[in-house]
N, C-alpha and C positions, 0 to 999 in steps of 0.2 A: 391601547394604552398599557395593558398588563404586559403584552409582549415587548413593548418598548422599555418598560421598567426592568424586565428580566434581562434584556440585551444589555442595558446599562450596567446592571449588577455583574453580569458575566465579564464585561470589559474591565470593571473595577477589580474583580477577583483575579483575572489573568494578569493584570498589572502587578498585583500583590504577589501572586504565585511566582511569576518570572523574576521578581526582585530577589527572592530567596532561593531559587533553583539554580544549581550549579552542576553541570555535567562534567565529570572527570573520566577521561578515557583510561581504561585499565587494560593491561596487556593480557591477551587471551591466546593460549596455544592453539594454533590452527590445525584443524583436522582435514587432511588432504583427501580422505576417502569420500566419495560421492554417496549420498543417501539415495535409496530407492523409494520413491514417493508416489502414492496414489492420491489424486485429487478428484473428489466426487461432488458434482453439482447437479441440480435438477434442470430439466430442459426448459423450464419456464423462467429461469433466471437468465435473462438475455444479455446482460452487460458483459459477461466474460466468456471467452473461449467457446466458439460456436462448433468446433469440430476438433477431434483428436487426430492430428497428423503424425506421420512417422517421425518427423523432425520436431523436437520440442520447441525450437525457435520459430518454426512455421506456425505451430499452435499458438504461441505467445503473440506474435505480431499480427495474427489474423483475428485477435480478440475484437469484440465489437466496439466497446466504449471505454474500457478501463484496462490498465496494465495488470492489476492483480499481483499475486506473489511471484513477481518476475524472476527473482533470484533462484527460485526452485527450478525453473525451466532452463535458466542459463548456466547454473552451476551444479545441478544434480540430475539424476535420471527420473523422469516424471512420466507416469501414465495418467491421462485424463479420462474420466468416465462421466458421460452425461447420462444421468439416470432417468428412466421413464416412470419412476415412482418416487414419492417423498414419504419417508417414514413407513415404507411398505404399503402405502396407499396410492391408488391411481391419482395422477395430478389432474386437478380440475381444469377444464377448458372453458369454464364460464367467463373467465377474464378475456378470452380471445376477442370477443365482440367489442370490447372497450379499447383495444389496442389500435394504434395508428397503422396505416397500410404497410409502412416499412417494418414495423414491429410484428405485424401479422405474418409477413414473409419470413422474418427471422424466427418467429415462434415455430412455424412449420418446419423450417430447416433443422432447428435444434431438436425438435420432436423426432424427425427422421433419423438424426444422428444419435439418438439416445439408445440405451441398452438396459437389460435387466441386470442390476448389480448383484443380485442374489447368486449369479453364476460366476462371480469373480472370486478368485482365491487371494484374499487380502493378506494371508500369511506370507506372501512373497515379498511384502514391502516392509521397510523399516518404519515408515510412518504413513498413516492414511488420514487425509484431511477431508472432512465433510463440511460442505457449506450448510451451516445450521443443522437441521435434523434430517437431512437427505438420507443418511444412513440410519437404519433402524436399530433398535436395541438387540434384536435377534442376531443381526449380522455382527455387531461389535462383540457379542458374547461367544459367537462361533469361531472367531478368528482372534486368537490371543497372543500371537507372536508379533503382531504389528502394534505400534503405539497409535492410539486413536486420538485424533485432534479435531476440534470443532472451531470453525471460524464463522463469524457473523457477517451477513451482507451489510448490516448497518448497526452502529453502536447504539442507535436509538431504539432498537428492538427491546421490548419489555423484558425478554429473557436474558438480555446481556448482563444486567445487574445481578440477577439471581444466580448467575454462573460464577460470580466473583469468588464466592466462598467455597464452592465445590462444583466440579464439572458434572453436568447432568446427563442422564440417559446412558451411563456406562462409557462416556468419553473419558480419556485420561487427562487431557490438557485442553485449555482454551487459548486460541491465538487471539489476543485481545485488541488488535488493531491500533495499538499505541507504540510509541518509541520508548515508553517508560518515562519516569520522572513526571508523571501527571498526577492529579488528585487521586486517581484510582490506585496509585502505587502505595498509598497509605494502607490499603486493605489487601495488598497482594499476598496470595498464597502460592505455594510451589507450582500448582497446576496452571496458574495464571501467567501466560508467557507474553512478554512484551514484544509482540510480533506484528508489525504493521501490515495493513492491507496491501501495501505496495513494497513488500519485502524485496531487498536486493542490495547490490553494492556498486561501486564505481566502475566495475568492469562491464556494466550493462551494455553500453553502446558497442564496445568491441565484440561482445558475445553475439549481438544481433546483427553485426557487420554493418553498422552505420558509422561513417567517419564524422568526427566532430569538426564542424565548420563554424565560422563566425560571420555569416552574411547578415544576420539580424541582430540589432543592438539589444532590443528589449522585447520580451513577451510578457504581457500582463496577465495576472491571474483573472479567471473568468468573472469573479464576483466583485471586481473593483468598481468604484462609484463612477458615474458619468463625468463627474468633475475631473477625475484623474485622466480619463480618456480625452476630454476637451483640452486639457492643458498640454497633453502630449502632442496634440495636433500643431501646437505653436512651436514645437522644437524641430530641429533639423535631424533628429535621430531616426533611424530606421526601426520601426516598432510594429508589433502585431498585437491587437487586443483579442484574446480568446473569447469566443461566444458560443461554444458547444456545438458548432456546425461541422467541425472537422471530423473525418473518420479517423479511426485509430492509427492507421499507417501514416496519414498526413500529419497527425498530431505529433507522433514520434519524430518524424522528419523535421518538423518545424522546431521542436525543442533541441534537436541535434545541431541546428544551425544558429542558435541564438546564444548570446553572451550572458545576458542578465534576465532573471525572472523577477518581476516587480509585483509586490503584493503589500501595499501599505495602507489601504483604505477600504476595508470590508464593512458592509452595512451591519453585519453581526459576526460574532466569532465563528470561524470555520475550523473544521477538524484538522486539515493540514496535509491530506494526501497529495494535493497538487504540488506542494513544496518538495515532497519526496520525489515525485515524478520528474520535476525540473532538475533536482540534484542528480538523479540517476542519469540524466541526459547531459550532465556537465555544465549546467547553468549556475552562475553565482546568484544566490538568492539575496535580493534586496527587499526586506519586508519588515513589517511591524510585528514584533514578537507578541504583543498584547492583543493581536487579532486572531491568534491560532492556538488551539488546544495542544497541538503537537508542533511546537515551535523550536525544538531543540537544535535543528539544523541551521537556524539563523545565527550567524556569528555576531559577536559583540560589535565588530567593526562594520557590519552591514545591516544592523538593526536600525531602521529609520522610522520616523513618525510622520513625515510630510514629504510631498513630492519635490519641493525645492531642494531639500538636503539630499534626497535620493538622486536627483539629476546631477547635482554637484559632485557626488561621489562617483556616479557612473562616468561622467566626463573625465574625472581624475584618473579612474582606472583604465579608461580607453587609451590614455596617454602613457600610463605606467604599467606596461605588460608584466614586469617583474612582480609588482605588488598584486596585480590581478591573479597571476598564477599561484602566488603564495597563498592567497585567500581561497582559491579554488581547492588547492591541496589540503588546506586546513579543513575546509568543509567536507572534502572527501574522507578524511580521517574520521570525522564525526559520523558521516553516512555509513561507512564500513563498520564502525563499532556499534552504533545504535540500531542500524537497520539490517545488519547481517550477522556479525560475530557474536554480539551479546545475546540475541534471541536464540541462536543455535546452541550457545553455551547453556542457556536456561533449559532448553529441551534435553540436552545431554545430562545435565545435573538431575533433572527429574527422572530420566530413564535409569540412571544408575541406582536410584533409590526405589525404583519399582520392583516389586517382588515376583514379577512374571519373567519368563524366559523370552525376552524381546530380541528380535533380529538386530535392532539398532545397537545393542550392547556389544556386538562383535565388530562394529564398524566405527567405534568411537575410541578416543584416546583415554 
């Protein structure tokens, strides 16, 4: 009962918030120089990047379940380090027995691919990104030429809110998993970077060498109600309902082949990473803005509240390719600004004001 009441209030708040939120794209001078980036994760965080390959793209597309900060791999120079320690302590294997068989196999693979990050010279990098507290305070204090960033696995982590006002444990900045323009923006300090978990831009498919096709009309967001799925069965549209059974490569291939990403009826407000993933793969998002905390990529023209109106729009856009392409281009401009150019600019601005001799200062405009 309490959870239902909280969900109801969240929907009401989002409706109010979106009514007053207006994103304006500002012109940002592009920096053509690639950043040298270190990404550090513990071996027991199984969702992302199971092995560091020589090819950044191969590391990215062989991720397990999530895309992660793809734009770093596609547009910059990245070294991935899978750490055998967390905050300088051995990673507990107590959780191993609770894992499913497929996860146990993955756990052992990533453990095998892990390394001692105390042996890494992080002063080679412009920015070093630690998943939560994988990197210890001793390491961040020893290497002062790199900009130290922290990213959370989940925004529901209790430490997430405590980092709003200051980055903890000697990290310089926090990559906050948002597109900006959220309630957290009221409290934003300079170290609080509007950097989504699925950071990237519209060049994504080209960079991973997947050609955009339009064989599938609709892909539905995984948390859509059964009512939506039942109604779709009665249409003549070619659709796929996501159910979290696809591996990462198959998921990317599916999104690369679809025209529309449908997300209009969530049981509770979602964070919105799936919307960004769909946009990265060239899908036009048809969604209910009031069902997502990060809804900024949903255009006014494609913001829908019910399936009938959504299907009417989809059928219209299937016939009108010029309008469809116009809306995709408009969405791409938002994607590039909010999910790539703006967060990089925030990082640059912070770096310029930092009183250390940072490598990144020599690589920015």
